[in-house]
C-alpha positions in Angstrom: -11.6 -110.1 117.6 -11.9 -108.6 121.1 -14.9 -107.5 123.2 -14.3 -104.0 124.5 -16.3 -102.1 127.1 -16.2 -98.3 126.7 -17.3 -96.4 129.9 -17.8 -92.7 129.4 -20.7 -90.3 130.3 -20.1 -88.3 127.0 -22.3 -89.8 124.2 -19.9 -88.3 121.6 -16.9 -90.2 123.0 -18.9 -93.4 123.2 -20.1 -93.2 119.6 -16.6 -92.2 118.3 -14.8 -95.0 120.0 -17.6 -97.4 119.0 -17.1 -96.4 115.3 -13.4 -96.7 115.4 -13.1 -100.0 117.3 -16.0 -101.6 115.4 -14.2 -100.7 112.2 -11.2 -102.6 113.6 -13.4 -105.7 113.9 -14.0 -105.5 117.7 -17.3 -106.0 119.5 -18.0 -102.8 121.5 -20.2 -102.4 124.6 -20.9 -98.9 125.8 -21.8 -97.7 129.3 -22.6 -94.1 130.3 -22.2 -94.8 134.1 -20.5 -97.0 136.6 -23.8 -98.7 137.2 -24.1 -99.8 133.6 -20.4 -100.7 133.6 -20.8 -103.0 136.5 -23.7 -104.8 134.8 -21.9 -105.2 131.5 -18.7 -106.3 133.1 -20.6 -109.1 134.9 -22.6 -110.2 131.9 -20.2 -109.9 129.0 -16.7 -110.3 130.7 -15.0 -108.0 128.2 -11.4 -108.5 127.1 -10.6 -104.8 127.7 -12.2 -101.8 129.4 -11.7 -98.2 128.4 -12.7 -96.2 131.5 -13.3 -92.5 131.8 -12.0 -91.0 135.0 -14.5 -88.2 135.5 -18.2 -89.4 135.6 -21.1 -87.8 137.5 -22.2 -90.7 139.8 -19.1 -92.8 140.5 -15.8 -91.7 139.0 -13.5 -94.1 137.1 -10.9 -94.3 139.8 -13.5 -95.3 142.4 -14.8 -98.0 140.1 -11.3 -99.2 139.3 -10.6 -99.5 143.1 -13.9 -101.4 143.5 -13.0 -103.9 140.8 -9.5 -104.3 142.3 -10.7 -104.9 145.9 -13.4 -107.4 144.8 -11.2 -109.5 142.5 -13.0 -108.3 139.4 -10.0 -106.6 137.8 -9.4 -109.7 135.6 -9.1 -107.7 132.4 -6.8 -104.8 131.4 -8.2 -101.3 132.0 -7.1 -98.2 130.2 -8.1 -94.9 131.8 -9.3 -91.9 129.8 -9.5 -88.2 130.7 -9.1 -84.8 129.3 -8.4 -83.1 132.7 -6.5 -85.6 134.8 -3.2 -84.7 136.5 -0.1 -86.8 136.5 -0.9 -87.7 140.1 -4.3 -89.1 139.0 -2.7 -91.2 136.2 -0.1 -92.5 138.6 -2.8 -93.4 141.2 -4.8 -95.2 138.5 -1.7 -97.2 137.5 -0.9 -98.1 141.1 -4.5 -99.4 141.6 -4.2 -101.6 138.5 -4.9 -99.6 135.3 -2.6 -100.7 132.5 -2.4 -97.4 130.6 -3.8 -93.9 130.3 -5.3 -92.1 127.2 -5.5 -88.3 127.2 -8.5 -86.7 125.5 -9.0 -85.7 122.7 -7.8 -89.2 121.8 -5.6 -89.5 118.7 -6.6 -92.4 116.4 -3.2 -94.0 116.1 -2.6 -93.6 119.9 -5.9 -95.3 120.6 -5.3 -98.2 118.2 -1.7 -98.8 119.5 -2.8 -98.7 123.2 -5.7 -101.0 122.5 -3.5 -103.5 120.7 -0.9 -103.5 123.4 -3.6 -103.8 126.1 -5.2 -106.8 124.4 -1.8 -108.6 124.4 -2.0 -108.6 128.2 -5.6 -109.7 128.4 -5.8 -113.3 129.9 -8.9 -114.3 127.9 -8.2 -112.7 124.6 -7.1 -115.0 121.8 -5.5 -113.4 118.7 -7.4 -114.3 115.5 -5.6 -117.0 113.4 -5.0 -114.8 110.4 -2.9 -112.4 112.6 -0.9 -115.2 114.2 1.9 -115.1 111.6 5.6 -114.4 111.8 6.9 -110.8 111.6 8.5 -111.7 108.3 5.2 -112.9 106.9 3.5 -109.7 108.1 6.1 -107.5 106.4 5.7 -109.4 103.2 2.0 -109.4 103.2 1.4 -105.8 104.3 0.9 -104.3 100.8 -1.3 -107.3 99.7 -1.3 -106.2 96.0 -2.1 -109.7 94.7 -5.3 -109.9 96.8 -6.4 -106.5 95.6 -5.8 -107.4 92.0 -7.6 -110.7 92.3 -10.6 -109.1 93.9 -10.9 -106.5 91.1 -10.2 -109.0 88.3 -13.0 -111.5 89.0 -14.3 -113.1 85.8 -17.7 -111.9 84.7 -20.5 -113.9 86.3 -18.5 -115.0 89.3 -20.4 -113.0 91.9 -22.4 -113.7 95.1 -25.1 -111.1 95.9 -23.4 -108.7 93.5 -20.0 -109.1 95.1 -17.0 -110.7 93.3 -16.5 -114.3 94.6 -12.8 -113.6 95.2 -13.7 -111.3 98.1 -15.1 -114.3 100.0 -11.7 -116.0 99.9 -10.1 -113.1 101.8 -10.0 -112.5 105.6 -13.0 -110.4 106.7 -10.9 -107.3 107.5 -9.1 -107.3 104.2 -12.3 -107.9 102.2 -14.0 -105.1 104.0 -11.1 -102.7 103.5 -11.0 -103.4 99.8 -14.8 -102.9 99.4 -14.8 -99.7 101.5 -11.9 -98.3 99.5 -13.6 -99.0 96.2 -16.9 -97.6 97.6 -15.4 -94.3 98.7 -13.3 -93.9 95.6 -16.5 -94.4 93.6 -18.3 -91.8 95.7 -15.5 -89.3 95.3 -15.6 -89.7 91.5 -19.3 -89.3 91.1 -19.6 -86.4 93.6 -16.6 -84.6 92.2 -14.5 -85.1 95.3 -17.0 -83.1 97.4 -16.4 -84.1 101.0 -19.6 -82.3 102.1 -21.7 -84.4 99.7 -20.0 -87.6 100.6 -20.5 -86.9 104.3 -24.2 -86.2 103.8 -24.7 -89.2 101.5 -22.9 -91.7 103.7 -24.1 -90.3 107.0 -20.5 -90.0 108.3 -19.4 -86.9 110.3 -16.7 -85.1 108.3 -13.9 -85.7 110.8 -14.6 -89.4 110.9 -14.9 -89.5 107.1 -11.4 -87.9 106.7 -10.0 -90.4 109.2 -11.6 -93.3 107.4 -10.3 -92.2 104.0 -6.8 -91.7 105.4 -6.9 -95.2 107.0 -7.9 -96.7 103.6 -5.1 -94.9 101.8 -7.3 -92.5 99.8 -5.7 -89.2 99.0 -7.9 -86.3 100.2 -5.4 -83.5 99.9 -7.1 -82.0 96.9 -10.2 -81.5 99.0 -8.6 -79.8 102.0 -9.7 -76.3 100.9 -13.3 -77.3 100.6 -15.6 -75.8 103.3 
């Protein structure tokens, strides 16, 4: 997958984006300042940069201008802000930013923006398992056969306690199947208590709800729980 640099002075934003993008299979580097961003950009050469506009030392627009003037804007940059005006967004685009994300950042908007940005990254190579035709994608989207195969492994065919059929799947698919089974199990033994599951797994409730929704697990019956 891709290497993504997240530049934001807010720890909460860095941690949230790191969780979401890591769950998507990307490698995430985090910087809380322009100083750190410069160093990571030089050492890691990320496929994409998510850059906050308002930062205490050097703001994102200034850093973007610096990269553009010095020929270092060799990767797509998506700006982020919760207070930027339309003029600021237009200026960032004029300098070289590919897109703009408004905070608070919606999950689907983030994933869609990252996906489109990576398509324009000169050094990013799409993983082979995704390099299939649209028809194949549409056919394979539900993937019921893989799910059934993974859950129907013959007794004894396990590696480190995990059904061997999982190892024949792409990493993302195997992980999603395991996580879905894991959370469905936790919901069953904890009576559907999102509070208990949150405490047990160490996931903040908002992120937990987001993850369960992404995995296709129905949480509607737990909406009223405090």
